Each structure stands twice: as structure tokens, then as C-alpha cells.
ZAMI-721915 format. One record per residue: residue number from 1; residue in three letters; x, y, z of N, C-alpha, C in turn. Coordinates in Angstrom, 2 decimals. Atoms other than C-alpha are relative to their C-alpha. Layout:
<lummar marvo="NUM" drenvo="ALA" n_x="X" n_y="Y" n_z="Z" ca_x="X" ca_y="Y" ca_z="Z" c_x="X" c_y="Y" c_z="Z"/>
...
***
This chain:
<lummar marvo="1" drenvo="UNK" n_x="0.85" n_y="-1.17" n_z="0.00" ca_x="0.00" ca_y="0.00" ca_z="0.00" c_x="0.90" c_y="1.24" c_z="0.00"/>
<lummar marvo="2" drenvo="UNK" n_x="-0.82" n_y="-1.21" n_z="0.06" ca_x="1.42" ca_y="3.39" ca_z="-0.93" c_x="-0.53" c_y="1.06" c_z="0.96"/>
<lummar marvo="3" drenvo="UNK" n_x="0.37" n_y="-1.07" n_z="-0.94" ca_x="1.40" ca_y="6.40" ca_z="1.35" c_x="-0.45" c_y="1.22" c_z="-0.78"/>
<lummar marvo="4" drenvo="UNK" n_x="0.46" n_y="-1.24" n_z="0.62" ca_x="-0.44" ca_y="9.62" ca_z="0.55" c_x="1.09" c_y="1.06" c_z="0.12"/>
<lummar marvo="5" drenvo="UNK" n_x="-0.97" n_y="-1.09" n_z="-0.08" ca_x="1.72" ca_y="12.63" ca_z="-0.24" c_x="-0.30" c_y="0.90" c_z="1.21"/>
<lummar marvo="6" drenvo="UNK" n_x="0.19" n_y="-0.84" n_z="-1.19" ca_x="2.27" ca_y="14.94" ca_z="2.77" c_x="-0.99" c_y="1.14" c_z="-0.21"/>
<lummar marvo="7" drenvo="UNK" n_x="0.92" n_y="-1.11" n_z="0.25" ca_x="0.35" ca_y="17.78" ca_z="1.11" c_x="-1.45" c_y="-0.47" c_z="0.08"/>
<lummar marvo="8" drenvo="UNK" n_x="1.36" n_y="0.54" n_z="-0.06" ca_x="-2.75" ca_y="15.60" ca_z="0.68" c_x="-0.40" c_y="-0.33" c_z="1.43"/>
<lummar marvo="9" drenvo="UNK" n_x="0.27" n_y="0.32" n_z="-1.40" ca_x="-2.50" ca_y="14.43" ca_z="4.26" c_x="-0.30" c_y="1.28" c_z="0.78"/>
<lummar marvo="10" drenvo="UNK" n_x="0.21" n_y="-1.28" n_z="-0.68" ca_x="-2.22" ca_y="18.03" ca_z="5.48" c_x="-1.36" c_y="0.59" c_z="-0.36"/>
<lummar marvo="11" drenvo="UNK" n_x="1.30" n_y="-0.52" n_z="0.44" ca_x="-5.26" ca_y="19.07" ca_z="3.42" c_x="-1.13" c_y="-0.80" c_z="0.66"/>
<lummar marvo="12" drenvo="UNK" n_x="1.02" n_y="0.85" n_z="-0.62" ca_x="-7.26" ca_y="16.10" ca_z="4.71" c_x="-0.14" c_y="0.30" c_z="1.50"/>
<lummar marvo="13" drenvo="UNK" n_x="0.03" n_y="-0.31" n_z="-1.43" ca_x="-6.32" ca_y="16.91" ca_z="8.31" c_x="-0.67" c_y="1.35" c_z="0.25"/>
<lummar marvo="14" drenvo="UNK" n_x="0.63" n_y="-1.32" n_z="-0.12" ca_x="-7.34" ca_y="20.56" ca_z="7.82" c_x="-1.51" c_y="-0.12" c_z="-0.18"/>
<lummar marvo="15" drenvo="UNK" n_x="1.44" n_y="0.19" n_z="0.23" ca_x="-10.72" ca_y="19.48" ca_z="6.42" c_x="-0.65" c_y="-0.70" c_z="1.19"/>
<lummar marvo="16" drenvo="UNK" n_x="0.54" n_y="0.67" n_z="-1.19" ca_x="-11.23" ca_y="17.13" ca_z="9.36" c_x="-0.15" c_y="0.97" c_z="1.16"/>
<lummar marvo="17" drenvo="UNK" n_x="0.08" n_y="-1.01" n_z="-1.06" ca_x="-10.49" ca_y="19.99" ca_z="11.75" c_x="-1.16" c_y="0.95" c_z="-0.22"/>
<lummar marvo="18" drenvo="UNK" n_x="1.12" n_y="-0.88" n_z="0.32" ca_x="-12.95" ca_y="22.24" ca_z="9.96" c_x="-1.33" c_y="-0.71" c_z="0.24"/>
<lummar marvo="19" drenvo="UNK" n_x="1.22" n_y="0.77" n_z="-0.21" ca_x="-15.60" ca_y="19.51" ca_z="9.99" c_x="-0.29" c_y="-0.16" c_z="1.49"/>
<lummar marvo="20" drenvo="UNK" n_x="0.16" n_y="0.14" n_z="-1.45" ca_x="-15.02" ca_y="18.98" ca_z="13.71" c_x="-0.58" c_y="1.28" c_z="0.61"/>
<lummar marvo="21" drenvo="UNK" n_x="0.51" n_y="-1.28" n_z="-0.53" ca_x="-15.60" ca_y="22.69" ca_z="14.42" c_x="-1.45" c_y="0.23" c_z="-0.41"/>
<lummar marvo="22" drenvo="UNK" n_x="1.38" n_y="-0.18" n_z="0.48" ca_x="-18.76" ca_y="22.78" ca_z="12.28" c_x="-0.94" c_y="-0.92" c_z="0.77"/>
<lummar marvo="23" drenvo="UNK" n_x="0.84" n_y="0.95" n_z="-0.74" ca_x="-20.15" ca_y="19.67" ca_z="13.99" c_x="-0.18" c_y="0.46" c_z="1.44"/>
<lummar marvo="24" drenvo="UNK" n_x="0.13" n_y="-0.54" n_z="-1.36" ca_x="-19.44" ca_y="21.22" ca_z="17.40" c_x="-0.99" c_y="1.17" c_z="0.02"/>
<lummar marvo="25" drenvo="UNK" n_x="0.96" n_y="-1.11" n_z="0.09" ca_x="-21.34" ca_y="24.35" ca_z="16.30" c_x="-1.43" c_y="-0.53" c_z="-0.14"/>
<lummar marvo="26" drenvo="UNK" n_x="1.33" n_y="0.60" n_z="0.16" ca_x="-24.27" ca_y="22.17" ca_z="15.20" c_x="-0.50" c_y="-0.54" c_z="1.34"/>
<lummar marvo="27" drenvo="UNK" n_x="0.39" n_y="0.55" n_z="-1.30" ca_x="-24.28" ca_y="20.45" ca_z="18.59" c_x="-0.42" c_y="1.12" c_z="0.97"/>
<lummar marvo="28" drenvo="UNK" n_x="0.35" n_y="-1.14" n_z="-0.86" ca_x="-24.31" ca_y="23.80" ca_z="20.42" c_x="-1.36" c_y="0.57" c_z="-0.41"/>
<lummar marvo="29" drenvo="UNK" n_x="1.28" n_y="-0.52" n_z="0.49" ca_x="-27.16" ca_y="25.05" ca_z="18.21" c_x="-1.15" c_y="-0.94" c_z="0.37"/>
<lummar marvo="30" drenvo="UNK" n_x="1.04" n_y="0.97" n_z="-0.35" ca_x="-29.12" ca_y="21.84" ca_z="18.83" c_x="-0.34" c_y="0.09" c_z="1.49"/>
<lummar marvo="31" drenvo="UNK" n_x="0.24" n_y="-0.17" n_z="-1.43" ca_x="-28.69" ca_y="22.28" ca_z="22.59" c_x="-0.84" c_y="1.24" c_z="0.28"/>
<lummar marvo="32" drenvo="UNK" n_x="0.76" n_y="-1.24" n_z="-0.18" ca_x="-29.96" ca_y="25.86" ca_z="22.38" c_x="-1.43" c_y="-0.15" c_z="-0.51"/>
<lummar marvo="33" drenvo="UNK" n_x="1.32" n_y="0.23" n_z="0.57" ca_x="-32.86" ca_y="24.78" ca_z="20.19" c_x="-0.86" c_y="-0.83" c_z="0.96"/>
<lummar marvo="34" drenvo="UNK" n_x="0.74" n_y="0.82" n_z="-0.96" ca_x="-33.88" ca_y="22.08" ca_z="22.66" c_x="-0.33" c_y="0.77" c_z="1.27"/>
<lummar marvo="35" drenvo="UNK" n_x="0.27" n_y="-0.84" n_z="-1.18" ca_x="-33.57" ca_y="24.54" ca_z="25.54" c_x="-1.16" c_y="0.94" c_z="-0.27"/>
<lummar marvo="36" drenvo="UNK" n_x="1.10" n_y="-0.89" n_z="0.36" ca_x="-35.88" ca_y="26.97" ca_z="23.73" c_x="-1.32" c_y="-0.76" c_z="-0.03"/>
<lummar marvo="37" drenvo="UNK" n_x="1.21" n_y="0.82" n_z="0.02" ca_x="-38.40" ca_y="24.18" ca_z="23.15" c_x="-0.45" c_y="-0.35" c_z="1.42"/>
<lummar marvo="38" drenvo="UNK" n_x="0.31" n_y="0.35" n_z="-1.39" ca_x="-38.21" ca_y="23.13" ca_z="26.81" c_x="-0.61" c_y="1.19" c_z="0.73"/>
<lummar marvo="39" drenvo="UNK" n_x="0.50" n_y="-1.21" n_z="-0.66" ca_x="-38.72" ca_y="26.71" ca_z="28.01" c_x="-1.40" c_y="0.33" c_z="-0.50"/>
<lummar marvo="40" drenvo="UNK" n_x="1.30" n_y="-0.36" n_z="0.54" ca_x="-41.62" ca_y="27.34" ca_z="25.65" c_x="-1.08" c_y="-1.00" c_z="0.39"/>
<lummar marvo="41" drenvo="UNK" n_x="0.98" n_y="1.01" n_z="-0.41" ca_x="-43.31" ca_y="24.06" ca_z="26.62" c_x="-0.43" c_y="0.20" c_z="1.45"/>
<lummar marvo="42" drenvo="UNK" n_x="0.30" n_y="-0.18" n_z="-1.42" ca_x="-43.17" ca_y="25.00" ca_z="30.30" c_x="-0.69" c_y="1.31" c_z="0.34"/>
<lummar marvo="43" drenvo="UNK" n_x="0.61" n_y="-1.31" n_z="-0.25" ca_x="-44.65" ca_y="28.47" ca_z="29.90" c_x="-1.37" c_y="0.07" c_z="-0.66"/>
<lummar marvo="44" drenvo="UNK" n_x="1.28" n_y="-0.26" n_z="0.66" ca_x="-48.26" ca_y="29.36" ca_z="29.31" c_x="0.20" c_y="1.09" c_z="-1.06"/>
<lummar marvo="45" drenvo="UNK" n_x="-0.13" n_y="-0.99" n_z="1.08" ca_x="-48.72" ca_y="31.38" ca_z="26.14" c_x="-0.51" c_y="1.35" c_z="0.47"/>
<lummar marvo="46" drenvo="UNK" n_x="0.33" n_y="-1.34" n_z="-0.48" ca_x="-48.63" ca_y="34.93" ca_z="27.46" c_x="0.57" c_y="1.04" c_z="-0.95"/>
<lummar marvo="47" drenvo="UNK" n_x="-0.56" n_y="-0.94" n_z="0.96" ca_x="-47.39" ca_y="36.54" ca_z="24.30" c_x="1.52" c_y="0.07" c_z="0.07"/>
<lummar marvo="48" drenvo="UNK" n_x="-1.46" n_y="0.02" n_z="-0.12" ca_x="-43.80" ca_y="35.65" ca_z="25.21" c_x="0.57" c_y="-0.61" c_z="-1.28"/>
<lummar marvo="49" drenvo="UNK" n_x="-0.49" n_y="0.41" n_z="1.31" ca_x="-42.17" ca_y="35.46" ca_z="21.78" c_x="1.46" c_y="-0.44" c_z="0.04"/>
<lummar marvo="50" drenvo="UNK" n_x="-1.43" n_y="0.28" n_z="-0.06" ca_x="-38.57" ca_y="35.01" ca_z="22.98" c_x="0.37" c_y="-1.45" c_z="-0.32"/>
<lummar marvo="51" drenvo="UNK" n_x="-0.37" n_y="1.38" n_z="0.36" ca_x="-38.48" ca_y="31.17" ca_z="22.89" c_x="-0.16" c_y="-0.27" c_z="-1.50"/>
<lummar marvo="52" drenvo="UNK" n_x="0.20" n_y="0.19" n_z="1.43" ca_x="-39.86" ca_y="31.27" ca_z="19.35" c_x="1.12" c_y="0.67" c_z="-0.78"/>
<lummar marvo="53" drenvo="UNK" n_x="-1.10" n_y="-0.69" n_z="0.66" ca_x="-37.24" ca_y="33.81" ca_z="18.33" c_x="1.30" c_y="-0.79" c_z="0.12"/>
<lummar marvo="54" drenvo="UNK" n_x="-1.20" n_y="0.82" n_z="-0.22" ca_x="-34.49" ca_y="31.65" ca_z="19.85" c_x="-0.06" c_y="-1.23" c_z="-0.90"/>
<lummar marvo="55" drenvo="UNK" n_x="0.16" n_y="1.19" n_z="0.83" ca_x="-35.87" ca_y="28.59" ca_z="18.08" c_x="0.29" c_y="0.31" c_z="-1.47"/>
<lummar marvo="56" drenvo="UNK" n_x="-0.21" n_y="-0.38" n_z="1.41" ca_x="-35.94" ca_y="30.35" ca_z="14.69" c_x="1.47" c_y="0.32" c_z="-0.25"/>
<lummar marvo="57" drenvo="UNK" n_x="-1.41" n_y="-0.38" n_z="0.17" ca_x="-32.45" ca_y="31.81" ca_z="15.17" c_x="0.90" c_y="-1.24" c_z="-0.01"/>
<lummar marvo="58" drenvo="UNK" n_x="-0.84" n_y="1.20" n_z="-0.08" ca_x="-30.93" ca_y="28.47" ca_z="16.19" c_x="-0.23" c_y="-0.92" c_z="-1.19"/>
<lummar marvo="59" drenvo="UNK" n_x="0.29" n_y="0.81" n_z="1.19" ca_x="-32.69" ca_y="26.67" ca_z="13.36" c_x="0.75" c_y="0.56" c_z="-1.21"/>
<lummar marvo="60" drenvo="UNK" n_x="-0.72" n_y="-0.62" n_z="1.11" ca_x="-31.23" ca_y="29.16" ca_z="10.87" c_x="1.50" c_y="-0.24" c_z="0.11"/>
<lummar marvo="61" drenvo="UNK" n_x="-1.43" n_y="0.27" n_z="-0.21" ca_x="-27.77" ca_y="28.73" ca_z="12.40" c_x="0.34" c_y="-1.45" c_z="-0.35"/>
<lummar marvo="62" drenvo="UNK" n_x="-0.25" n_y="1.41" n_z="0.30" ca_x="-28.03" ca_y="24.95" ca_z="12.18" c_x="-0.04" c_y="-0.25" c_z="-1.50"/>
<lummar marvo="63" drenvo="UNK" n_x="0.08" n_y="0.15" n_z="1.46" ca_x="-29.11" ca_y="25.16" ca_z="8.54" c_x="1.28" c_y="0.48" c_z="-0.66"/>
<lummar marvo="64" drenvo="UNK" n_x="-1.23" n_y="-0.55" n_z="0.56" ca_x="-26.08" ca_y="27.33" ca_z="7.77" c_x="1.18" c_y="-0.94" c_z="0.27"/>
<lummar marvo="65" drenvo="UNK" n_x="-1.09" n_y="0.92" n_z="-0.34" ca_x="-23.74" ca_y="24.94" ca_z="9.58" c_x="-0.07" c_y="-1.28" c_z="-0.84"/>
<lummar marvo="66" drenvo="UNK" n_x="0.13" n_y="1.19" n_z="0.85" ca_x="-25.16" ca_y="21.97" ca_z="7.66" c_x="0.44" c_y="0.31" c_z="-1.43"/>
<lummar marvo="67" drenvo="UNK" n_x="-0.45" n_y="-0.40" n_z="1.34" ca_x="-24.61" ca_y="23.87" ca_z="4.40" c_x="1.51" c_y="0.12" c_z="-0.04"/>
<lummar marvo="68" drenvo="UNK" n_x="-1.46" n_y="-0.11" n_z="-0.07" ca_x="-21.05" ca_y="24.67" ca_z="5.48" c_x="0.65" c_y="-1.38" c_z="-0.03"/>
<lummar marvo="69" drenvo="UNK" n_x="-0.54" n_y="1.36" n_z="-0.05" ca_x="-20.43" ca_y="21.01" ca_z="6.26" c_x="-0.13" c_y="-0.68" c_z="-1.36"/>
<lummar marvo="70" drenvo="UNK" n_x="0.20" n_y="0.58" n_z="1.32" ca_x="-21.89" ca_y="19.93" ca_z="2.94" c_x="0.99" c_y="0.58" c_z="-1.01"/>
<lummar marvo="71" drenvo="UNK" n_x="-0.97" n_y="-0.64" n_z="0.89" ca_x="-19.71" ca_y="22.46" ca_z="1.10" c_x="1.40" c_y="-0.54" c_z="0.24"/>
<lummar marvo="72" drenvo="UNK" n_x="-1.32" n_y="0.53" n_z="-0.35" ca_x="-16.65" ca_y="21.18" ca_z="2.94" c_x="0.19" c_y="-1.41" c_z="-0.57"/>
<lummar marvo="73" drenvo="UNK" n_x="-0.08" n_y="1.37" n_z="0.50" ca_x="-17.42" ca_y="17.60" ca_z="1.96" c_x="0.11" c_y="-0.02" c_z="-1.52"/>
<lummar marvo="74" drenvo="UNK" n_x="0.01" n_y="-0.02" n_z="1.46" ca_x="-18.02" ca_y="18.51" ca_z="-1.68" c_x="1.23" c_y="0.68" c_z="-0.59"/>
<lummar marvo="75" drenvo="UNK" n_x="-1.19" n_y="-0.70" n_z="0.46" ca_x="-14.86" ca_y="20.64" ca_z="-1.91" c_x="1.08" c_y="-1.02" c_z="-0.35"/>
<lummar marvo="76" drenvo="UNK" n_x="-1.08" n_y="0.92" n_z="0.39" ca_x="-12.03" ca_y="18.94" ca_z="-3.74" c_x="1.31" c_y="0.70" c_z="-0.07"/>
***
């Protein structure tokens, strides 16, 4: 079995590091999203829009992170 050239290994390691950071961001966003759902489920509807705003913001962030991850995977 032949070894990969050092440049290819370095590029692959950089991509793995980037993917790791994006996945960590997705996990943080998911935690915030679940927290917003938990808070909104425990509160009577008194016109408190904040949990909904948090939910929408975190959902948008997660979508962006998934797009970033997909772009990273498709990059050659």
C-alpha cells in the first residue's frame, strides 16, 4: 500500500479539523434549540415570543452549519 503525499495528508487533516468545528457548532445550536423548546413548553402562552425567536435563530444557524459542512465535503 502506498502512502499519501504529505500535502494531501495536510489538506485532509485541515478538512477534518474544519468539519469537527462545524459539527461542534451544530451540537451547540441543537442544545440551544432544545432549551428553547423546553422553556416554551413550560410556559403558558402569554405573548412571550422570545423562545420562538431563539428557536428560529438556532434553526437558521443549524441550517447554515449543515450547508457549510456539505460544502466542505463537496470541496475537492
